[in-house]
C-alpha positions in Angstrom: 44.5 222.9 79.6 48.4 223.8 78.8 49.2 222.4 82.6 47.4 219.2 82.0 49.2 218.6 78.6 52.4 219.2 80.1 51.7 216.4 82.9 49.9 214.0 80.6 53.2 213.9 78.7 55.6 214.0 81.7 53.2 210.7 82.9 53.7 209.1 79.2 57.7 210.0 79.4 57.9 208.7 83.3 55.9 205.6 82.2 58.3 205.3 78.9 61.4 205.5 81.1 59.7 202.5 83.6 59.1 200.3 80.8 62.4 200.6 79.3 64.2 200.2 82.6 62.1 196.7 82.8 63.0 195.5 79.7 67.0 196.1 80.1 66.9 194.6 83.7 65.2 191.6 81.9 67.5 191.3 79.5 70.4 191.6 81.9 68.7 189.1 83.7 68.3 186.6 80.9 72.1 187.0 80.1 73.6 186.4 83.5 70.7 182.8 83.8 72.6 181.6 80.6 76.0 182.5 81.3 76.6 179.3 83.9 74.8 177.4 81.4 77.1 178.3 78.6 80.2 177.7 80.7 78.9 174.1 81.7 78.9 173.2 78.0 82.2 174.0 77.3 84.1 171.0 75.5 86.6 169.1 77.4 89.2 166.1 75.9 91.5 163.5 77.5 93.8 161.0 75.6 95.6 157.9 77.7 97.4 154.9 76.3 96.4 151.9 78.5 98.6 148.8 78.9 96.7 145.8 79.8 97.9 143.4 82.2 97.6 140.5 80.3 96.4 139.1 77.0 93.6 137.2 78.0 91.0 137.3 75.5 93.8 137.3 72.9 93.4 134.2 71.2 89.7 133.1 71.6 86.7 133.9 73.3 84.1 131.9 75.8 81.0 131.0 75.2 78.2 134.0 74.3 77.3 135.3 77.6 80.5 134.4 79.4 81.6 137.0 82.3 85.4 138.5 81.6 87.3 140.9 83.9 90.7 142.5 82.6 92.7 145.2 84.3 95.8 147.6 83.3 97.7 150.6 83.9 96.6 154.2 82.4 99.8 155.9 81.1 100.0 159.5 79.7 99.7 159.7 75.6 102.5 158.7 73.7 103.7 156.9 76.5 103.3 153.2 74.1 105.3 152.7 70.7 102.3 152.3 68.4 104.2 149.9 66.0 105.6 147.6 68.6 103.5 148.1 71.7 106.4 148.6 73.8 107.2 151.7 75.9 108.7 154.4 74.1 110.0 156.2 76.8 112.6 155.2 79.4 110.6 155.2 82.8 106.9 155.3 81.9 104.4 157.3 84.2 101.4 155.5 85.4 98.4 157.6 85.7 96.0 155.4 87.2 94.1 151.8 86.8 92.4 150.4 84.1 89.5 147.9 85.0 87.0 146.3 82.6 84.4 143.7 82.8 81.6 142.5 80.8 79.9 139.5 78.7 80.3 137.7 75.3 78.8 139.0 72.5 78.2 137.5 68.9 80.3 138.1 66.4 83.3 138.1 68.4 82.0 141.5 70.0 81.8 142.0 73.7 79.3 144.4 76.2 81.6 146.6 77.8 82.3 148.1 80.8 85.5 150.2 81.6 86.6 152.8 84.7 89.7 154.7 84.7 90.9 155.6 88.2 93.1 158.2 87.1 95.1 158.8 90.5 92.8 158.7 93.6 93.4 162.4 93.7 91.6 162.9 90.5 88.7 161.0 89.6 87.1 158.3 87.6 85.7 158.3 84.1 83.1 155.6 83.4 83.1 154.2 79.7 80.4 151.4 78.5 79.6 150.0 75.0 79.4 146.8 72.5 83.2 147.0 70.8 83.6 146.7 67.2 81.5 149.6 66.6 83.9 151.7 64.3 84.4 155.0 62.9 84.7 154.8 59.2 86.6 158.0 59.0 89.2 155.9 60.7 90.0 152.6 59.8 93.2 150.8 60.3 96.3 152.8 59.4 100.0 152.2 59.2 101.2 152.4 62.5 104.8 153.5 60.9 104.1 156.4 58.5 104.5 155.4 55.1 104.9 151.8 55.8 101.6 150.1 54.4 103.4 146.7 54.9 102.5 146.3 58.5 102.4 146.9 61.7 99.0 148.6 62.0 96.9 150.6 64.2 93.3 150.6 64.6 90.3 150.7 63.2 89.1 153.1 66.0 86.1 152.1 67.8 83.8 153.9 69.4 82.0 153.8 72.8 80.0 156.1 75.3 81.4 157.8 78.2 78.3 157.5 81.3 80.2 159.9 84.0 83.0 160.5 86.0 83.9 161.8 89.6 86.5 163.8 90.9 88.1 166.3 88.6 85.8 164.3 85.8 82.4 164.8 87.6 79.7 165.0 85.4 81.8 164.0 82.2 79.6 162.7 79.1 80.3 162.2 75.2 82.2 159.5 73.3 85.4 157.5 73.6 87.2 156.6 70.5 89.1 153.7 71.0 92.6 152.8 68.9 94.4 149.6 68.9 98.1 149.5 68.9 100.2 147.0 66.9 97.3 145.3 65.4 95.9 142.9 63.3 92.7 144.7 61.5 91.4 141.3 60.1 90.2 140.5 63.7 88.1 142.4 66.4 90.0 143.8 69.2 89.7 142.2 72.5 91.4 144.5 74.4 94.6 142.1 74.1 97.3 144.3 73.8 97.7 147.9 74.7 95.6 151.0 72.9 95.0 154.7 73.3 91.3 155.8 74.2 90.6 159.7 73.5 87.3 161.2 74.9 85.9 164.0 73.0 83.0 166.0 72.5 82.4 166.0 76.6 79.7 168.3 78.2 79.9 168.7 81.7 76.2 168.2 83.1 
């Protein structure tokens, strides 16, 4: 009877140890599986100055539904003077090519696709959206701090980051576009230098 009781206790202890071992292994497995997903969700951020090659859409827009194409160069942020739209450095370093195309929408807006080729070795960033969708938290402001008489920058407009390739593969999030030496009384038509900042981006 005593031996039977001891044997039963040993069996129960072995089962308890096995169950505990399985639970620990399962918990460890879940941690290891979730780690890559956590790394994939780390936020990343990029910001560039863009200088269009010409001011095709500055004076007037074609009829609604008309198509257009724009092109320019990509520079490191702060290469362009926000007050004058001139270069702020003696030898600006070109990072790549900015291309944009789309259709003229209503109310002076554009339905726009943008592609940033950040050198052939880095990759591309793809962006799309309707112009004129502004961030209330970032209205037009003085390009020269403290000078409210002008020139101004902004307001900031938002577009969607829809993808990327190369070093930017799987990029998504929100793009914020802010015009330089701007006239806040009229819609920004990508007719002058601007910066584009990609925020809240996530690797898919």
